[in-house]
KOLFI-893367 format. One record per residue: residue in one letter; x, y, z of N, C-alpha, C in turn. Coordinates in steps of 0.2 Angstrom, whole numbers, plus 5000, padded with zeros to 4 digits. Layout:
N
AXYZXYZXYZ...
! end
This chain:
104
P516355255098516955245094516755215087L517155225082517055205075517055125075T517455095079517555025079516954985083T516455025085515954995089515355005084A514954945083514354945079513854985082R513355015078512855055081512155015080I511755005085511154975084510655035082V510455035076510055085073509355075075K509155015076508455005078508354935082Q508054935087507954875091507454835088G507554765088507054715086507054655089Q506554605088506554545091506554485087N506354485080506354435076506854415071I507254465069507854455065508354505066T509054495065509554535065509754555058V509754615056509954635049510554685050V511054665047511754695047511954725041G512254785041512554815035512954865037Y513254905032513654965033513655005027G513855065028513955115023513255135020A513155145014512555165011511955115011Q512155055012511655005013511155015019I511455055024510955065030510355095028H510355145023509755185021509355135018V509555095013509155045010508854995015L509254965019509054925024508454955029S508555015031508055055035507355055031S507355065025506755065021506454995021A506854945020506654875019506354845025I506654865031506454835037505754875039E505754935037505154975039504554945035M504654925029504154885025503954815028A504454785030504354715033503954715039E504054775043503754775049502954795048K502854845043502154865041501754805038E502054775033501754725029501754655032L502254635035502354565038502354565045G502354615049502354615056503054585059I503554595055504254565057504654625061S504854605067505154655071505954645070C506254695066506954685064507454735068E507954705070508454735073509054755068L509154825067509654845062510254865065I510854835063511454855065511954885060D512154945061512654975057513354955059L513754915055514454895057514854955058R514755005054515255065053515855055051T516254995053516854975050516854905049I517254875044517254805044517954775045Q518454825047519054795049519354845055P519254835061518954775064518154785064W517854725064517054735065516854705071D516354735074516154725081515754665081K516054605082515754545083515354535089E515454565094515054555100514354585100T514354645097513654675096513254625091V513554605086513154565081512954495084M513454465088513254405091512754405096N512754455100512254465105511554475102S511554515097510954525093510654455091V511054415087510854355085510654305090K510954305096510754265101510054285104K509854345103509254375105508754355100T508854365093508354355088508354285085G508954255085508954185082509054185074R509054245071509054245064509554305062L509854295056510354345053510254355046L510254415044510254435037510854485036I511254475032511854525031511754555023S511954615023511854645016512454695015H512754685009513254735007513254744999E513554794996513454804989513954764985A514454734988514954694984514654624982P514954594977514654524975514654474981K514154424980514054384986514754334987T515054314981515654274981516254314984C516554294989517154324992516954384996G516354404997516154465000516254465008F516254515011516354525018515754485022A515154485019514654445022514754375024A515254345020515454275021515854275027E516254325029516654325035516154325041I515654375041515254385046514854315047A514554295042514154235042514554175045T515154165043515554105046515654115053T515854175055515954195062515354185067V514754205064514154195068513954125068Q514054085063513854015063514353975068E514953995068515453955073515253975080E515054035081514954065088514254055091C513754055086513054065089512654005086F512953955084512553895081511953875085P512053865091511453845095510853895096Y511053955094510554005095510154015088L510453995083510154005076509453965075E508953995073508353965072508153955064A508653985060508553985053509253995050P509353975044510053985040510154055040I510754075040511054145039510954165032Q510654215030510554245023510954305021R511254305015511654365013511254395007V511154455007510854495001511454544999C511754524993512354564991512254584983G512754624981512854644975512354654970
! end
């Protein structure tokens, strides 16, 4: 269903979340990160942001301990802030690094 996020690629070191056209950009970026840095990235396509699939994202973050969120809108007041806040509240004990946003 459209309301369920899709795990585009399984990974172990970091969860990378995006939606829409950003998924193509993120796919290229994580491919480069894996080749050049040896980082295993889990890529999640949210597909929708209202509602967004919190369970899939949080399960991935609990596994990887890290989260990077990307979208095309400005960083200020963007949807990445909502994702970051929710994950921070629900997954704090699992986080090994601060949540990062790559936006606009």
